[in-house]
N, C-alpha and C positions, 0 to 999 in steps of 0.2 A: 622510483629510482632503485630501491632495494631489490625489487623483483628483477629488474634489468641487470643489476650487478650480479645477482645470483646466477642468472642465465649465462652471463658472460663467463663467470668463474667456472660454472659447470662445463661450458664449452671449452674453456682453456684447459681444464683438467683432462677432458677427453682427448684434446690434442696432444698433451704431454704424454699421456699414456700411449697414444698411437705412435708418437715419435720414438718412444722407447722400444716398442715392438718393431718398428721399421729398422732401427739400428741393429737390433738383435738379428732380424731377418737378413740384413745386408751382410753382417758378419758371417752368418751361417752360409749364405750364398757364396761368399768369397772362398770359404773353406771348401765348399763343394766344387767351386770353379777350379781351385788348385788341384784337387784330387782328379777332377775331370781332365785337366790339362795334362797331368802326368799319364793318365790313362790313354789320352788321345795320342800322346807321343809314342806310347808303347804300341798302340794299335794302328797308328798311322793315319788317324782321322784328321781332317783339316781343322786347324785351330780357329778359323774365322767362324765356324759353327758354334764353338764354345763361347766366343765373344758375344754372338747374338743372344745366346741363352742367358748370359750374365746380364746384358742390358735389359732383357725382358723381365728378369727377376727383380732387378732394382726398380724398374718402372712400376711394377705392380706394388712394390712396397711403398713407393712414393705416392701412388694413387690412393693407398689406404690412408696416408697422412692427410692428403688434400680433402678426401671425402669426409673424414672425421672432423677436420677443422671447419668445414663449411656446413656441417649438419645443423638443422634448425634447433635452436635451444629449446629446452622443455618449457611449456607454457606455465606462466605464473598461476598459482592456485586461485580459484575464484574467491572473492571476499565472502566471509560468512555473514548471513543475515543476523542482525542483532537480536539478542534475547534478553529478557529481564523479568521483572515482577510488576504486578498491577498495584497502583496507588489509586484508591477511589475516594472521592470527596463529594459530600452533599447527598441529596435524596430526601424523600418524605419520611418523617419519623412516626412510628407507631408505638405509643407508650415508651418513648425515649429509645426505641430500637430503630436503627436506620438500616434496612435490608441492603440498600445499595452499597453501603460501606463494609458489609460483612463479606469480605472477599474470601472465597473458598481456597483451601490449600493448593489446589491445582493451579491457581492463578498467582501463586506467590514465588514461582521459580520457572525457568525455562519457558517463558511466555514470548510468543512470536508476534502477537498483535492482539488488539482488543477493540470492541465497539460498544456503544451505549444505545439502548432502546428507550422507550418512554419510561418504563419502571423496571427495566432489567438491563443486565450487562452480559457480554460474552467475550471469551478470550480463547486464543489458540495456544495450546501448551504441549510440552513433552516432545520426545524424539519422533513419535509417530504422528504428531500434529493433530491431536484430538481437540474437541471443542467443549468447554464448560460454560454453563450459564448460571446466573444467580440474580435474585432468589429463584427457587424452583417455581415452575409454572403453577403448581397447586398451592402456593403459599396463600394464606388467608388475608394478609395485609390488615390484621386486627379486626376482621369482620367474622361473622358467624360462618360464612361460606367463602370458598376461594373466589378471588376476582375473576379467575379464568377456570370455570368448571371443566372437567375432563371431556365433556361432550363438545366443547368448543375448540379443542386442541388437536393439532397434528404434531406428535412428538418428534424430537430429533432422532434420526436413525442411530441405533446403538453402534453400528459398525463403522460409523463415519471416522475416517482417518485421512492423512495426507492433505490436510487443509492448508491453503496458503493465504487466504484472506477471508474475513467475516464482515458482515454488514447487518446491523440491527435496525429494524424499522420501528414504527409505533408499537406494533404487537408481533411482528413476524421476524424471522431470521433467515439470512442467506449465508451460505458457505461456498467458497470456490476451492476446488481441489486441484492438485498438481497436474491432473490430466486435462484441465480446462473445462470441467463440468461444474454446473451450479446445483446446489442442494437447497431445498426450501422446506421450512417447517414454521409452525405458527402457534401462538397462544390463543388466537381468536380467529376462527374460520368465518369468512365473509360470504362464501358461496358465489354463485354466478360466474364461475371461472376465475375469480380473483385468486383463488388458492392453488392454482395449477400453473406449472411452468409452461410456457409456449412450446409448441412442437419443435421449433428451431433449437431449443435448449434441452430437449428430451435426452435421457441417458444414452440412447443409441444414435442420436443426431451427430452429424459431422462437424457442426460449428464448435469452435474453441473460444473460450472466454478468457480475458486477461484482467478484468476488473469488474466489481459489483458495487451497487449502492442501493440503499433501502430508505423509503420515506414513510409517508402517512397512509393509513388505511390499506396496506398491502401493496402500495406502489413500489415497483422495483425497476432497476436498470442493470443492464449487462453490457460491457464493452467487449466487442468481438476482436479477434486477432487482426482482422483486416481494417480496424479503425472505425467500423460502423457501430451503431448503438441499437439495442432492442429494449423496449420498455413494455411492462405489462402490469396488470392489477386493475384498479378502478379505471373505467373507460375515460380516455381523454380524446374526444372527437374534435380534432383541430379544425375540421371543415364546417362544423356546426356552430353558428354564432350564438346559439342558446347556451352553450357551455362556456363560451368566452375564454378559452385557453389560447394563449399565444403559441403559434406553431413553431416547431424547431426549424433551423435552417434547412433548406432542401438538400437532399442527398446525404444526410448524416444519420437520421433515425429511421429504422424500419417502420412501416405503417403500423399504427397502434393496434389495428385489428388482428395483426399477426401474419403478415406475409411470410410464409415459411420457406421461401426460396433462399437458398444459400448463395445464389448467383449475384447478390447485390454488390456492386462495385461503388463504394461511396465516393461522392464528389468532394466531400470533406472527411478528414480522418482525425479522430480524437485519440488522445493518449491518457486521459483521465476523466472521470465522471463524478458528480455529486448530486444527491437527492435532498431537497429541502422539504418544507411542509407542503407546499403546493407548487414549487418550481424546481427546475432541473438545470444543472450546469454541465458544460463539457469544456475541457481544455484541448484545443486543437494542436496538431503537430507543429504548427507555425508559432505556437506560444501565445495565441489569443484565446479569450474566453467567449463562449456563446451561451445564451440563456433562453429558456422557453417554459411554458406552463403558466402558473400564476393565475388561478381562476378569478375571473371578474364577475361583476354583478352580485357580489356579496358584500356585507358590511366590512369596511376597511380594505376593500379590494384595491383601491388606488395605492395603498401602502404596499400590498403584495406585489403589484406590478413594478414598483420601484426597484425591487430586487432583480428585475430582468433587464434594467437599463444599465448595461455594462459600460463603465466609464472608460475614457480614453486610456487611462493609466493601466487598465487591465486588458488591453488589446495587443500587448506585445511583451515578450520576456517573462511570461508567467510560467511558474514551475509547479504550482500546486493550487487547488481550489477547495472551497468548503461552502456548504449551503445550510442556512439555519431556517427558522420559522419564516421570517420576512426579510432576511438580509443575506448577503453573499460576501465571500471573502476570496481574495487572490493573493498568493505569495509570489513576489517578483524575484528574479534571479539575483538582484542586489540585496536581498534580505529584507525588503520592505513589504508591509501588509497594506493592501488596498481593500477598503470596505465600501459597500453601497447597499441601498435598500433602506429599511427603517433605521433611524438613527439609534445607535446603541447607547441609550441614556444610562447614566450611572445613578440609579435610584438608590438613595442612601439616606435614611432619615433617623428619626428618634428611636425607632425600634432597634435598629442596629446599634445605636449608641447605648441603649439600655442593656443590650446583650454584650456589651464590651467587645465589639468587633475589634479584631487585632490590628487591622490596617484599613485605611481609607482606600476607596477605589482609585486606580491610576487616573490622573487627570488627562483630559483629551489634549492631544498635541497635533494631530493630523486630521484630514478630512473624515467626516462621519465618526468623530470621537475616537479615532485610533490613538492609543497612548504612545508616549515617546518610546516605550520599550518595543512597540510594534513597528517602528520606523527604521530599524537597523538590526542586523545580525539575527534575523529570525530564520529558523530552519524547518519549522513545521507549524501547521495551523489546524484549527477545528472550529466548528460552529455549533452552538447549542440552541435552545429555544429562542432566547432573546439575549444571548451573550456570545462572546467570541473568546478564543484561546490562541495563544502563540507559545512556541518553545523557542527560546533564544539560545544563542551560542553558549555552550556549557551545560545545556539541558535544564534551564530554569523555566518554569511555567508561569505565564502571565495571563490573567483573566480580566475581562472588562465587559460592561454592559449591564443589563438588568439581571442581577445574579441571585435573587431570592426565589421568585416565581413559585411560591407555595412550598418550597423545600424547607429543610431544617438547618441549612447553613448558607451563609453569604459566600458565594462561590469564588469571589476574588481573594478570600483569605486562604491563600495557597499554603498547605501544610509543609513543614520542613522537608518531608520526604520528597516533595516535588520541586525543590529549589535547585536541584542539580541532577545530572545524569539521566534526564528524561529524553527519550527519542521518539515518542509517539503519543498523541492525545486524541480524545474523542469526547464530544459533548452531547447532552440530551436535554430533556425538559427540566429536570431537577438536579442532575448530578453530572460529574465528569470523571473520566478515567485518564490516567497517565501510565505509560509503560516505562519503567526505570531500569537502566542497565545495572548489573551488579557492581559493587564497589571493587576497584582495582582492575 
């Protein structure tokens, strides 16, 4: 409403100004007309010519008023993307040091977004939108040698700027630039073409990307501007029963082998994507969720496949999605979280009690153990290994599920810093991140 009011005021101001000009113009023209009349009488020129001249002058002045009054108002300025600082919680402890929680200075202000990998985190920061990761790839993790030797790495490009989104996988990183290009680097090279972008996403390719997602073992996804999806990394041969992956809906995903034709016109169009441990999700333009992947023929595969069975509640009015290890989440337009897949059990026993955990896990209130806090006023969601996250109105973070998983903290014990002002979250195997808006 304020933008509309400003435009109207601006338009009114312009009209007033034009009206003043026209009055002055009319007055001046009247004076000229009198002088002209006297002159005509002296010269004998016909007076009706002067009358026509006067009418034309006044008409032009009025036209100025009308044109100014109906000019299009100035467009309202585009809303600024939120910025904040990273709050990190959880992670594996090495001699009482938790690298995941050692947030670097770059991620403590002017942060645009963040993402969590298996044992690392990344954030977009600063006016030039650079990327910072922590801990460093050559960190030793308390061992004699780095977990990721230099020979296994492809480092982040030093000149990378203009990043609008990041996605952290198990070991690799993706960045999306403002020009719609994807940048890939990794802490662990897999070989066999897994570490290379498909030709459709090459720097000089015409395809433009609007969203990215990263999963396990180098698996990656990109959502193109036309609503189709391309995936690459470890091969998923959907036509080979020996791999037992459930195929994506026809006309949504480019052939996994890498059909590099940019002429694909998708029969289905997606507006958001999410990569889990072995499964993938897409949110379609019509507000429904579709799922595929979920390798079968392995221990526990029946549980994995449950993450693909999208419930009726997630087939309309969905505004956001998230994929975890063996579970999936959807956020509905009414602020409710829908969860499916493995049941997010609240594992909470004597160990936690002995460590004086600050709070008990939120009790289940909805299907698949979604707590009461996840059934109303939710504005953002994220999925970790075996836990889920929600941001409720006001920016408070809620965490539920199996929240220890070999880490050093019970992840449902949300620190004070994440109880208000949070606008984005991300979950991983052992820790989670929140991006908190500055106070005031």
